[in-house]
VEXLO-934416 format. One record per residue (C-alpha): x, y, z. Coordinates in Angstrom, 2 decimals, padded with zeros to 5 digits. Layout:
// residues N
((X Y Z))
...
// end
This chain:
// residues 403
((017.04 -020.41 -016.12))
((017.77 -018.20 -013.11))
((014.83 -015.98 -014.01))
((012.57 -019.03 -014.20))
((013.73 -020.25 -010.80))
((013.02 -016.84 -009.25))
((009.52 -016.81 -010.73))
((008.91 -020.39 -009.56))
((009.37 -019.36 -005.91))
((005.81 -018.02 -006.04))
((004.37 -021.20 -007.53))
((006.13 -024.41 -006.51))
((009.09 -025.14 -004.26))
((009.80 -028.33 -006.21))
((009.91 -026.47 -009.52))
((012.07 -023.79 -007.92))
((014.61 -026.31 -006.63))
((014.82 -028.14 -009.96))
((015.18 -024.95 -011.98))
((017.74 -023.58 -009.53))
((019.74 -026.80 -009.80))
((019.79 -026.54 -013.59))
((020.80 -022.88 -013.38))
((023.57 -023.76 -010.94))
((024.97 -026.37 -013.32))
((025.00 -023.82 -016.14))
((026.76 -021.28 -013.95))
((029.36 -023.73 -012.69))
((030.33 -024.36 -016.30))
((031.02 -020.64 -016.79))
((033.11 -019.41 -013.83))
((033.76 -016.05 -015.50))
((030.21 -015.05 -014.54))
((030.62 -015.83 -010.84))
((029.90 -012.97 -008.48))
((029.51 -013.08 -004.73))
((027.43 -010.65 -002.62))
((029.69 -008.63 -000.30))
((028.05 -009.93 002.87))
((029.51 -013.39 002.32))
((031.64 -013.23 005.56))
((028.64 -013.22 007.97))
((026.82 -015.70 005.76))
((029.84 -018.00 005.95))
((029.88 -017.57 009.73))
((026.18 -018.44 009.90))
((026.79 -021.64 007.94))
((029.89 -022.49 009.97))
((028.05 -021.84 013.25))
((025.24 -024.12 012.15))
((027.66 -026.93 011.31))
((029.52 -026.55 014.62))
((026.23 -026.59 016.51))
((025.19 -029.70 014.61))
((028.45 -031.49 015.42))
((028.29 -030.47 019.10))
((024.70 -031.72 019.45))
((025.69 -035.25 018.50))
((022.41 -035.55 016.57))
((023.77 -035.13 013.06))
((021.14 -037.19 011.28))
((018.31 -035.24 012.92))
((019.83 -031.89 011.94))
((020.51 -032.63 008.27))
((017.29 -030.92 007.05))
((018.76 -027.58 008.19))
((022.01 -028.33 006.35))
((020.06 -029.09 003.18))
((018.32 -025.73 003.65))
((021.61 -024.05 002.71))
((020.85 -025.11 -000.87))
((018.27 -022.31 -000.98))
((020.96 -019.74 -000.09))
((022.59 -020.45 -003.45))
((019.84 -018.24 -004.85))
((021.93 -015.23 -003.83))
((024.90 -016.53 -005.81))
((022.77 -017.22 -008.88))
((020.89 -013.91 -008.96))
((023.97 -011.73 -008.38))
((025.98 -013.71 -010.96))
((023.48 -013.96 -013.82))
((021.07 -011.03 -013.56))
((022.82 -007.95 -014.96))
((020.53 -004.97 -015.43))
((017.28 -003.32 -014.41))
((015.55 -004.46 -017.58))
((016.01 -008.09 -016.60))
((014.89 -007.31 -013.07))
((011.71 -005.62 -014.32))
((010.83 -008.60 -016.54))
((011.35 -010.98 -013.64))
((009.18 -008.87 -011.33))
((006.39 -008.72 -013.90))
((006.29 -012.50 -014.31))
((006.82 -013.01 -010.59))
((003.88 -010.75 -009.80))
((001.66 -012.68 -012.20))
((002.66 -015.97 -010.54))
((001.96 -014.51 -007.09))
((-001.40 -013.17 -008.31))
((-002.36 -016.63 -009.58))
((-001.50 -018.17 -006.20))
((-003.50 -015.40 -004.53))
((-006.46 -015.99 -006.83))
((-006.48 -019.69 -005.97))
((-006.28 -018.72 -002.30))
((-009.36 -016.53 -002.71))
((-011.20 -019.45 -004.28))
((-010.22 -021.50 -001.24))
((-011.53 -018.73 001.00))
((-014.90 -018.68 -000.78))
((-015.21 -022.42 -000.31))
((-014.30 -022.24 003.37))
((-016.73 -019.41 003.98))
((-019.53 -021.25 002.20))
((-018.81 -024.43 004.16))
((-018.90 -022.59 007.49))
((-022.19 -020.95 006.54))
((-023.90 -024.12 005.33))
((-022.81 -026.16 008.35))
((-023.72 -023.44 010.84))
((-020.21 -023.20 012.29))
((-018.98 -019.92 013.81))
((-016.86 -018.54 010.99))
((-014.06 -017.12 013.14))
((-013.44 -020.31 015.11))
((-013.66 -022.47 012.00))
((-011.61 -020.36 009.62))
((-008.70 -019.63 011.97))
((-007.88 -023.34 011.74))
((-008.68 -023.76 008.02))
((-007.16 -020.74 006.31))
((-006.12 -020.32 002.70))
((-002.77 -021.59 001.43))
((-002.75 -020.72 -002.31))
((-000.10 -022.78 -004.08))
((001.84 -023.26 -000.81))
((001.59 -025.67 002.11))
((000.53 -023.28 004.89))
((-001.22 -019.96 005.42))
((001.87 -018.48 007.12))
((003.89 -019.31 004.03))
((001.29 -017.77 001.72))
((001.14 -014.69 003.95))
((004.91 -014.28 003.76))
((004.89 -014.62 -000.02))
((002.06 -012.15 -000.46))
((003.79 -009.66 001.86))
((007.00 -009.79 -000.18))
((005.21 -009.60 -003.53))
((003.05 -006.67 -002.43))
((006.03 -004.66 -001.17))
((008.00 -005.27 -004.38))
((005.02 -004.18 -006.47))
((004.57 -001.14 -004.21))
((008.20 -000.14 -004.77))
((007.99 -000.33 -008.55))
((004.63 001.50 -008.66))
((005.88 004.33 -006.44))
((009.48 004.71 -007.58))
((009.90 003.41 -011.14))
((010.76 006.06 -013.71))
((009.63 003.69 -016.47))
((005.83 003.61 -016.06))
((005.21 000.87 -018.62))
((003.02 -001.96 -017.33))
((002.51 -000.28 -013.97))
((-001.23 -000.69 -014.48))
((-000.75 -004.42 -014.90))
((001.26 -004.56 -011.70))
((-001.45 -002.68 -009.82))
((-004.00 -005.15 -011.18))
((-001.87 -008.02 -009.89))
((-001.56 -006.28 -006.52))
((-005.33 -006.42 -005.94))
((-005.69 -010.21 -005.48))
((-002.31 -010.34 -003.72))
((-003.44 -007.77 -001.15))
((-006.79 -009.54 -000.74))
((-005.07 -012.89 -000.22))
((-002.68 -011.37 002.31))
((-005.64 -010.02 004.25))
((-007.52 -013.32 004.10))
((-004.55 -015.37 005.34))
((-005.34 -013.80 008.72))
((-001.58 -013.80 009.40))
((-001.27 -010.86 011.77))
((002.54 -010.95 011.73))
((002.58 -010.62 007.94))
((000.03 -007.80 008.12))
((002.36 -005.97 010.50))
((005.39 -006.65 008.32))
((003.60 -005.42 005.20))
((002.39 -002.34 007.05))
((005.90 -001.42 008.28))
((007.44 -002.05 004.87))
((004.67 000.03 003.29))
((005.29 002.89 005.74))
((008.93 002.91 004.63))
((007.95 003.09 000.96))
((005.46 005.91 001.50))
((007.77 007.86 003.83))
((010.45 008.22 001.16))
((007.91 008.75 -001.63))
((005.42 011.32 -000.39))
((005.05 011.54 003.36))
((001.59 013.03 003.15))
((000.43 009.71 001.69))
((000.86 008.20 005.15))
((-002.23 010.15 006.18))
((-004.31 007.93 003.89))
((-003.42 004.70 005.68))
((-005.18 005.24 009.05))
((-008.60 006.16 007.57))
((-008.36 003.23 005.16))
((-007.59 000.79 007.98))
((-010.38 002.23 010.12))
((-012.83 001.93 007.22))
((-011.93 -001.75 006.70))
((-012.27 -002.51 010.40))
((-015.55 -000.61 010.59))
((-016.99 -002.46 007.60))
((-015.61 -005.69 009.13))
((-015.90 -008.01 006.11))
((-015.50 -011.66 007.13))
((-014.64 -010.86 010.76))
((-011.47 -008.91 009.91))
((-012.04 -006.58 012.86))
((-012.14 -009.50 015.29))
((-008.95 -010.91 013.79))
((-007.11 -007.59 013.99))
((-008.24 -006.90 017.56))
((-007.27 -010.44 018.58))
((-003.68 -009.20 018.72))
((-004.73 -007.27 021.84))
((-007.80 -009.22 022.97))
((-007.46 -012.87 021.91))
((-010.37 -015.29 021.70))
((-008.92 -017.61 024.32))
((-006.96 -020.55 022.86))
((-008.48 -019.97 019.42))
((-005.78 -017.34 018.83))
((-002.10 -018.10 019.28))
((-001.11 -015.14 021.48))
((-000.67 -017.10 024.71))
((001.02 -019.99 022.90))
((003.55 -017.69 021.25))
((004.34 -016.14 024.65))
((004.80 -019.66 026.01))
((007.17 -020.53 023.17))
((009.24 -017.38 023.73))
((009.58 -018.23 027.43))
((010.69 -021.75 026.54))
((013.17 -020.36 024.02))
((014.72 -018.04 026.60))
((015.28 -021.01 028.91))
((017.00 -022.89 026.10))
((019.22 -019.91 025.33))
((020.17 -019.49 028.99))
((021.14 -023.16 029.16))
((023.01 -023.25 025.81))
((023.95 -019.68 024.79))
((026.97 -020.45 022.61))
((026.07 -023.45 020.45))
((022.37 -023.95 021.15))
((020.67 -027.32 021.31))
((021.56 -028.15 017.72))
((019.61 -027.94 014.45))
((016.15 -029.56 014.68))
((016.63 -030.18 018.42))
((014.24 -027.51 019.74))
((011.14 -029.55 018.96))
((012.74 -032.77 020.20))
((013.84 -031.36 023.55))
((011.05 -028.88 024.23))
((009.44 -031.01 026.94))
((012.55 -030.61 029.10))
((012.06 -026.83 029.15))
((008.39 -026.69 030.05))
((007.59 -025.30 033.53))
((007.66 -027.98 036.25))
((004.49 -030.04 036.29))
((003.23 -028.69 032.94))
((002.78 -030.53 029.66))
((002.20 -029.46 026.08))
((-001.12 -027.75 025.48))
((-003.50 -029.89 023.48))
((-003.88 -028.80 019.89))
((-000.88 -026.42 019.92))
((002.16 -026.75 017.64))
((005.58 -027.19 019.26))
((007.66 -027.82 016.16))
((009.50 -024.49 016.51))
((009.41 -021.28 018.54))
((007.54 -019.00 016.08))
((010.33 -016.40 016.27))
((013.36 -016.04 013.97))
((015.65 -014.60 016.60))
((014.82 -016.85 019.54))
((014.63 -019.95 017.33))
((018.07 -019.50 015.78))
((019.65 -018.56 019.12))
((018.09 -021.54 020.94))
((018.86 -023.93 018.11))
((022.34 -022.82 017.00))
((023.56 -020.37 019.65))
((023.51 -016.61 020.01))
((026.68 -016.01 017.90))
((025.19 -017.88 014.94))
((021.93 -015.96 015.19))
((023.87 -012.69 015.33))
((025.86 -013.72 012.23))
((022.59 -013.98 010.29))
((021.45 -010.59 011.61))
((024.86 -009.13 010.68))
((024.36 -010.39 007.12))
((020.99 -008.67 006.87))
((022.29 -005.46 008.48))
((025.23 -005.46 006.04))
((022.81 -005.67 003.11))
((020.69 -002.83 004.48))
((023.77 -000.64 004.88))
((024.85 -001.34 001.30))
((021.38 -000.52 -000.04))
((021.17 002.76 001.87))
((024.60 003.76 000.57))
((023.59 002.86 -002.98))
((020.47 005.03 -002.76))
((022.60 007.97 -001.68))
((024.91 007.54 -004.67))
((022.33 006.82 -007.35))
((021.04 009.82 -009.33))
((017.53 010.95 -008.36))
((015.93 009.61 -011.56))
((017.82 006.32 -011.77))
((015.50 003.43 -012.60))
((017.45 001.13 -010.27))
((016.19 003.00 -007.21))
((012.87 001.15 -007.08))
((014.62 -002.23 -006.88))
((016.77 -001.05 -003.96))
((013.74 000.44 -002.18))
((011.99 -002.91 -002.68))
((014.90 -004.78 -001.08))
((014.85 -002.46 001.95))
((011.06 -002.58 002.36))
((010.96 -006.37 002.08))
((013.78 -006.70 004.60))
((011.87 -004.50 007.05))
((008.77 -006.63 006.54))
((010.65 -009.91 007.02))
((012.41 -008.67 010.17))
((009.21 -007.34 011.77))
((007.12 -010.41 010.92))
((010.00 -012.59 012.11))
((009.32 -011.69 015.74))
((006.08 -013.67 015.49))
((007.10 -016.37 013.01))
((010.07 -018.44 011.84))
((009.52 -017.16 008.32))
((013.17 -017.56 007.28))
((012.84 -021.33 007.65))
((010.15 -021.58 004.96))
((011.90 -022.38 001.68))
((009.18 -020.50 -000.23))
((009.65 -017.31 001.77))
((013.42 -017.65 002.13))
((013.89 -018.15 -001.62))
((011.76 -015.09 -002.41))
((013.58 -012.98 000.17))
((017.04 -014.02 -001.04))
((015.97 -013.27 -004.62))
((014.96 -009.75 -003.57))
((018.29 -009.25 -001.78))
((020.14 -010.39 -004.90))
((018.08 -008.07 -007.07))
((018.88 -005.21 -004.70))
((022.61 -005.84 -005.12))
((022.35 -006.09 -008.90))
((020.54 -002.73 -008.97))
((023.13 -001.24 -006.61))
((026.08 -002.37 -008.74))
((025.42 000.00 -011.64))
((026.71 003.08 -009.85))
((028.22 001.46 -006.74))
((030.31 -001.61 -007.45))
((029.31 -003.74 -004.48))
((029.64 -007.22 -005.95))
((032.82 -009.24 -005.83))
((034.14 -012.38 -007.46))
((035.48 -015.24 -005.31))
((038.95 -013.65 -005.34))
((037.61 -010.42 -003.85))
((037.75 -008.32 -007.05))
((035.01 -005.71 -007.28))
((032.61 -006.22 -010.14))
((030.39 -003.89 -012.07))
((027.31 -004.88 -014.05))
((029.28 -006.54 -016.82))
((032.18 -008.33 -015.22))
((035.52 -007.76 -013.58))
((036.73 -004.20 -013.16))
// end
């Protein structure tokens, strides 16, 4: 059931939540299987900080959606408790990649339809498509971009580092539509995250392979299929208000004002969008057509919403995981099959952190569930030679139970 819920993160958030609920019930009936990732202290502080911020805001009903979001974090508990070995992880990744490839394929069908519509109606493709991008099986192009970034980095890790080469060809076949869908989401932040995560994977595989990336990128930009060059260069030379550069800068400035005014507890969960007008420059109003529901930045959003300490607790959790994964790689034998899963967890974390400067990707249940699944998989892979998982009483656990 846990495996099914992990796979469902690439297909349907409703299916994921139902399957995760069923898996949780099964696990609660068998407490001997319970295992807790070692970074539970900062995670607990993040949850506590959120609840304190919510209580201090006085707007408890408004902030409940962020409390319900903690349900997704149970994915860590489920994966680290139920998944036991690299064989299970590989099977999950294979099915997960297929699900992601199907979502990508549907996204490419959407792209073809959008392109055809722009052509037949005589609309400038860039200006039309930037507002009508592909979503795959998700609800937004940023969500699809985040999913495709994570899936592509996980596939890259297994292709480059797996000692067991079975079905690698199938994974590479799945990577093709996933990469194409990632490109056609036009999500520049996810492109950057995937690029940085990919640089990590290549650096520790064969550093000379990094020399291939620049010519490939230049070739794509030179060929410029479907205005990709214009989209890439828009990060430096935006097309006025068509691109979100100026709006993101505006949101960051607003966020800093919120943090300066409420550094410890923030405005409260879900209060950024409700109070944003009070932090606009004097005499200015919201720009027409722009989205002010959040600040498009993980770090500024959490600090403005819940306070700097709570944001730092979340970053501490992620840093703790990275430290554990690096230590596990140092202890694992050179040919250990588990290494690819740990490399995947590190690469995905790099991608999520980099992309998170330009998006609130950790608030999307789709992306968050996939990311937490990868973190859990990283800890399961680490536990074979480095017992990093603990039960609720603090006992260290190996791959098969209490030690």
